[in-house]
N, C-alpha and C positions, 0 to 999 in steps of 0.2 A: 505494498500499497503505499503511496507515495505523499509525504509531508506536503500540504503547501502551507506556509509562513501567513501569507494574505485571506486565508478563509475565515468564510463567517462563523464555521463550527468553532474552530482558536477564538475570535473575536468574541462570539457569547460564555465561552469559559473564564476568558481572561476576564472579562466584567463581571464575572458571576464571584471569580474569587475575590476582585477588588470591593464589590460589594460585599460579601463575605468579611471582609478586614473593614472597612466600615462600620457595619452593623456591630461588631466585636469592640471596636472603637468607643461606640454612643454608646454599648453595654459595659464596658469593663473602664473604671477609671484610667484616665492615663497620664502615669505618671511626666511630671517635667525636669529637668536637672534642680529647680527649685522646688521640691517639693516635698522634700522628708520631712520639715521643720513644719508643714501646714496639713498634713494626711498623716493618720498611721496606716500605713497601706496596709501591713498584715491584716489588721482589723477592718479595712473597708474593702478587701477584695477575700474575705473570709477561707476555708478551709483548701480554697482553689490554688493560695496566694503563690505555691511554691511550684505549680503547674505553669499556670501565669509568667511569673519570675521567668522560668526558664523556658520557657516558647516567647517571651518577646510579647507577650499579648500585653500589657500593659503599656507598652513604648511603640505600639508597628510602625509606626511613620516614622521610627527613625531605626529600623530592623531590615536588612539587607533585602527581605523578603518580599515586604511592598514595591523598592526598588526594581527589583528583576521585574516582580508583577508589568510596572511600569514600564520598562526597558521592551519587552516582550510584545505591550502592546503597541508600545512606537512602533517596531519593525510591524507587526502586522499591519497597521496604519499604512508603512510605508510601501510593502508589498502590493497590499489592496486596491491601495488609488494608482499604483504604477499600472496594473491590470484594468483599472477603470476608467483610467485618462490615455492608457492606449485606445481602447476601446472607442471614447468619445474622438477620437487624432483620426483614426481611421474611417469613421464614419462623415467630419464635418470638415476636416483637415483645418482646424485651427482650435486652441483652447485661449484664443485671444479674446472671443467672448467675453461678457462680462459676468453671464454667469457663472462659466466652467472659469474664466478667471478669479472668480471669487471662493470656487471649490478648491482652487490651486490653493492659493492663498491661505483658506483658514486651514485645510490640512497640514500646510506645510508650518505653520505655525503654530498647531498641536505637535507637530516632532520638537518642531523648536522649545516648545515649552519642555517636553517631555525631556528631551536632553537636557536643559539646564538645569531641570529640577535633580536628577539626575548627579548630574556635575557637581554643582551644587551642595547635595550630598556627599558625591567623592573628597572636597576638597574643603568641606565648611568644617569649621571653628565655634566651639558656644563652652565660654565658658563660665562660672557664677562664682562671685564673690557675694560674703555675707559676713559686711561691713557694722559693726556701731560707729557712731556720729563720733570722730576725731582717731579716727582707725585710718593708718594709713598700709600698703601691700603693695606686691610689687608681682609684675607679670612673670612668674617662676610659678613649679607646678604645686610646691608646698604650700602654696599661699591662697590656692582655688578651692572653693568648698566641693565644686563639683565639673569634670569636664568633659565635653562632649569630641572626639575628634574625627575627621570623619579618614577613611581607607588610605586614601590617598594624601591626606594635608602633612606637611611636612616642612613648614619656618616654623625657625628658633623661637624660644623663648625670649624677655628681655629687650623688649619694648617700649614698656613706662613702668614709671612710680604711679599708684592712684589712691589719691586719700579722699575719704567723706567727711566733707567739712558739718554739713548742719541737715537735717531735716527738716521742712518744714510742709505740716498738713494745714492747708485751707481749705475753709468751709465756705459754698456760694448760697444766694439765697435757694438753694430748694435744696439745700441743708448734703448736697453731694460733698467729698472729698476730693482733694487735688494735692498728691502729691508729691514734693520737687525734692532733689535730691542734690545738696549745691558739693561739687566736685571740685580737687585741685590733680591736675594730672602733669606730671614729666615726663619730655619723653628721653627715652636713653641715646638718640641719633645729636638732636643738637642742643637735649640737656634745655629747650626752652619749655616754659611752666605755662596751663593753658589752667582755667578758671571754668565753668562750664554750671549749666543748672539742666536736670534730667528729670524727666515727667512720662507718665504714661504716652504714649506714640512723638515724644520727642526728646529721639536719642542726642549724645555727644560726639561727634564725629571727629574723627584723624586717622587721616590717611587712608586704607582699607577696613580701619576698626570702626566698630559704633559701641556703644556705653548705654545701655538701657536698664530703664529701672523696672527692677521684675516686678512691680505690682504688689510685690507684700512687704510690709509694714511690721516692726512691735517691737519692743519695750525691750531694756538692755540695761538692769540696775546692775551698780556697781556691788559689790561681795568682797567683804574681808573676814577672814575668818584668822584669831589671833588664839597664841597659845597662852598661857601664865607667864611667860618670860617676853613676851611682846612679840615675837619670833613666826612672821605671819606664813600660816601652811596653805592661804589661798588667799590671793588677790587678782580682783578680772570684773570683767562685765561679761554676764549672763544675758546671753540672746533666749529670751523665753519662746519658745514654738507660739506659735496663732494655730488653735487645734478648736473647729466648730463642737456648736453642744447645743443641746434645749434651748441654753439663757442666752445664745450668741457668742460670742469670738472669747476663750477661753486663752488667757498669755501665761503659759507658767512653762517649767522646764525644771532640772534637778540636774545635782554635780554630786559629785561620790571625790572623799578626801579618804583614800585608799591607807594610808599609812596612821588613821584611825578609826578607819570600820564606819566612815558614816557618809551619810545621805542626806543631803540638804536640800527642798522641794520648795522651790519660790513660783506664787501666785502674785499678780496685779490685780490688785482693787481697788474701784473700780475698775471696767472697761478701759475707760477713758480717763485716765490718771491726770494727764496734761494740763487739764485744766484746771483743777482746783486739787487739794491737799491728796499727795501720791500715800496709800495703805498698800500690805501683803500679808498677801499667806504666806508663814510660814510655819514649814513642817522638821526638822532634824529626827537621822532613827541613826540606832546602832543595830546593825541588825537589823532582826523582827523588833525591836522594841525602841519605842518612841519617847524620847528624853524633853526634844518640845514640839508644842504644836500651837500656833497663836498668831495673832497679828501686829507688824509695829511699824510704821511711819519712816519714811526719810530721815537721816539722820538719829536713829537711834539705834540703840544696839541691847544684848543682850546676854546673858551668862548659859554655859551648857557644859556644864561642872567645870573645867578651868580654861573651856573657851570661850570666846569673845568674838558676838558675830554681831557683824551691821553691815549697815546700805547708806555710806553716804551720799548716792548719786543713783539719779535716774537718766538713761541716754534712750534713746532709738536705736534700729537699726533696720537695716533694707538688706536685699539681694540685689547687686548691680552686673547684668549680663555684660560678658563680654564677645561681641560676634564678629565673626569674618564670613560674611556670604558671596565670593567672588564673580558667583553667575547670579545675583538675584537680579541685577538691570535686565540680564540677560533674560529673565523669564516673564518682567514688565513689555519688556517690548515684542516678544510674543504673543502676551496678552491682547493687546492692542492692535498690533498685526493680525492678530486673530478675529478681534469686533469688525476691522476694517475688512476684513474678506467676508465674515458674515454678510456686513452688508451691503458690500457689491456684489454678492451673491444675489440676495432676495431681494435688491436693485432691480440685478439683471434677470429673472426670473419672472418678476411683475411684469418689469417695460416688454418684456417675451410673451407674457400672456395678452397683453392689451393688443400689440400686432397680429395674434392670430385672431383676435375677436373681428376687428377690420378689416 
């Protein structure tokens, strides 16, 4: 049996597979690079979590399977249309009529989009920082919270240093919030220092890199744990994870102090503390024993055995995405070219139909 790469059977089979993948992506929560502090994925996905994770069904649009199907669809469209346009040319001796030319342009644009999407996946880079106000990071693997590299991505690290200066949350007349992250960027190539503001759909651009606001912001209290000799066992800003609940978004997380076998859990009360007095629910446990469970406010401290625990300051944190998408412009070109071809085809068929009626 001869294999026909342009057959309709193959086209319907590939469309069916693509449809199945799209349905699965709608049913199964899809992980982004920066979602681990927003959703408890094992709980969200249930008993099938291990199977879903191993098959990549929680990140379908990052898996090779999706792009292989897309590539096969491109091959199918190419072969199918070569055969179709050959037949048209044999009959009419031209493909320059508007209705045919529009169809040619439209299908070529589909191939351009599919090819650009696949190339963008192969060469794409997406790195995520989780930054607290005042924190500085560099372009190096250990500073990133998570990364995605396309199979053919090969650029080196070390392009820049980044500092999150401040996060400003503004509410408009409709009670919607706009979050703006003010950053300072120093490039390694020429030591140029740039300042910029990043908000949703308004990235800061530098050469082929875009810095995007990650659309998640939370609270980051400074926690200090000292012993009786005033030696600090822990000092740092703790990024509180944002998790949905029946009462809204809960901002909470924990740290471990292994040398004392301590687990300290923090929760900000209420949900929007920056507008007024900031209080925290704090729980300290040693193994299965709870040593402290109560509320404190910023600036207060309390004793647990010989330890002093305090929260002197509260800041905000957010995700910042570092994105390199070298073929994104080609995708947009293909999209607008496709619309042009579609419009030309519709106009050509309309004119042709009116000419026949006359």
